[in-house]
ROGUVO-795073 format. One line per field, with one value per residue (C-alpha): chain; x, y, z; residue in three letters. Coordinates in steps of 0.001 Angstrom, whole numbers, padded with zeros to 6 digits. Example, Ala and Ser with C-alpha at 12.3 -4.5 7.8 and 13.67 -1.06 7.14 Angstrom:
2
chain A | A
xx 012300 | 013670
yy -004500 | -001060
zz 007800 | 007140
resn ALA | SER
//
This chain:
118
chain A | A | A | A | A | A | A | A | A | A | A | A | A | A | A | A | A | A | A | A | A | A | A | A | A | A | A | A | A | A | A | A | A | A | A | A | A | A | A | A | A | A | A | A | A | A | A | A | A | A | A | A | A | A | A | A | A | A | A | A | A | A | A | A | A | A | A | A | A | A | A | A | A | A | A | A | A | A | A | A | A | A | A | A | A | A | A | A | A | A | A | A | A | A | A | A | A | A | A | A | A | A | A | A | A | A | A | A | A | A | A | A | A | A | A | A | A | A
xx 000000 | 002717 | 004575 | 001433 | 000950 | 004564 | 005361 | 007672 | 010716 | 008940 | 010483 | 008540 | 007767 | 006222 | 004298 | 002648 | 000463 | -000633 | -001654 | -003612 | -005262 | -006475 | -007603 | -005285 | -004054 | -000283 | 001625 | 005363 | 008482 | 010020 | 007920 | 010099 | 009812 | 006020 | 004984 | 007967 | 010941 | 009340 | 005672 | 003468 | 005817 | 005060 | 007840 | 008105 | 005050 | 007004 | 005633 | 001972 | 001452 | -002284 | -004678 | -006472 | -005086 | -006588 | -004235 | -000766 | 000422 | 004105 | 005887 | 009047 | 011896 | 013819 | 016795 | 018715 | 020588 | 018975 | 016565 | 012939 | 012611 | 009566 | 008485 | 008739 | 006929 | 004067 | 003914 | 003805 | 001127 | -000978 | -000503 | -001712 | -004835 | -005488 | -005070 | -007463 | -010036 | -009650 | -010135 | -013126 | -011536 | -013398 | -011524 | -007904 | -008515 | -005691 | -004404 | -001112 | -000880 | 002665 | 003507 | 006894 | 008901 | 011624 | 014359 | 015835 | 012562 | 010940 | 007710 | 005339 | 003566 | 001002 | 000487 | -002422 | -002383 | -003713 | -001334 | 000538 | -001160 | 000503
yy 000000 | 002506 | 001887 | 002621 | 005830 | 006943 | 006683 | 003665 | 005755 | 008121 | 008531 | 007070 | 010459 | 011604 | 008378 | 008108 | 011257 | 010296 | 006808 | 008191 | 010879 | 008270 | 005830 | 003040 | 000257 | 000337 | -002920 | -002621 | -004599 | -001373 | -001569 | 000313 | 003513 | 003396 | 001919 | 003190 | 001279 | 000580 | 000424 | -001495 | -000574 | 003142 | 004020 | 006475 | 006246 | 006458 | 008098 | 007349 | 010445 | 010986 | 010263 | 007929 | 005924 | 003175 | 000454 | -000969 | -004448 | -005116 | -008048 | -008876 | -011311 | -012212 | -014387 | -013662 | -010848 | -011768 | -009240 | -009725 | -011614 | -011084 | -014709 | -014364 | -011027 | -012596 | -015568 | -013325 | -011149 | -014273 | -015074 | -011554 | -011998 | -015403 | -013882 | -011045 | -013533 | -015912 | -013061 | -011734 | -008296 | -005927 | -002751 | -002219 | 001376 | 002371 | -001204 | -002824 | -006414 | -007742 | -010922 | -012247 | -014935 | -016481 | -017966 | -019983 | -021785 | -021565 | -020361 | -017483 | -015682 | -012894 | -010099 | -007645 | -004578 | -001061 | 001531 | 003437 | 006563 | 009734
zz 000000 | 000925 | -002320 | -004329 | -002355 | -002964 | 000765 | 000857 | 001809 | 004203 | 007633 | 010569 | 012098 | 008792 | 008231 | 011660 | 011424 | 007887 | 009013 | 011972 | 009834 | 007330 | 010051 | 008899 | 011155 | 010823 | 010325 | 010914 | 011688 | 012958 | 016087 | 018582 | 016560 | 016586 | 019917 | 021877 | 023192 | 026562 | 025563 | 027937 | 030772 | 030888 | 028442 | 025581 | 023275 | 020022 | 016885 | 017570 | 019652 | 019272 | 022120 | 019722 | 016829 | 014659 | 015904 | 015471 | 014511 | 015230 | 013614 | 015589 | 015105 | 018254 | 019059 | 015867 | 014194 | 010901 | 009476 | 008606 | 005340 | 003112 | 003698 | 007479 | 007373 | 005411 | 007777 | 010860 | 009267 | 008708 | 012418 | 013242 | 011125 | 012735 | 016218 | 015411 | 014108 | 017066 | 019562 | 017647 | 017365 | 015073 | 016014 | 017101 | 018233 | 020613 | 020780 | 019849 | 018656 | 018836 | 016953 | 018040 | 016292 | 018477 | 016279 | 019122 | 019863 | 016454 | 018045 | 017450 | 020289 | 020315 | 022816 | 022619 | 024863 | 025029 | 023625 | 026309 | 027567 | 026379
resn MET | LEU | ALA | ARG | GLN | GLY | MET | LEU | ARG | TRP | LYS | ASP | TRP | ASP | LEU | ALA | PRO | TYR | VAL | VAL | GLU | HIS | ASP | TRP | VAL | LEU | VAL | THR | ASN | ASN | SER | LYS | ASP | PHE | ARG | GLY | LYS | LEU | ALA | GLY | ALA | GLY | GLY | LYS | PRO | GLY | HIS | LEU | THR | LYS | ASP | MET | HIS | PRO | GLY | LEU | ILE | CYS | LEU | ASN | ARG | ARG | GLY | SER | ASP | GLU | GLY | MET | THR | PRO | ASP | LEU | GLN | GLU | SER | LEU | PHE | ARG | HIS | ALA | LEU | ASP | GLU | ILE | ALA | SER | LEU | GLY | ILE | THR | ASP | LEU | MET | ASN | GLN | VAL | LEU | GLU | ILE | ASP | TYR | ASP | ASP | THR | ARG | GLY | GLU | VAL | THR | ALA | ASN | LEU | TYR | GLU | ALA | PRO | ALA | LEU
//
């Protein structure tokens, strides 16, 4: 979607207000920049600095220095969609769904929480 909109190379701080303004749920593997490094623990909120935002899905790879491959990104996004369906979620307003892949264990976990208060 971003490529078709000419925004593929936009910086995070420019992208976040646009996403919020257009009521898009943001899917990223650059999660720390958007949800804040210490989100969920009262840390910095990151680039989503509105009181309300349409939601954030973070795809994370842990346990390895390898980057996110397109195949892994697609697989983790499918996990996110499955998690949303299994929880019966119809709206991610002000919520963060983290999908974590642990290379050392080969397992995927999901964590849904309310975005940190600003």
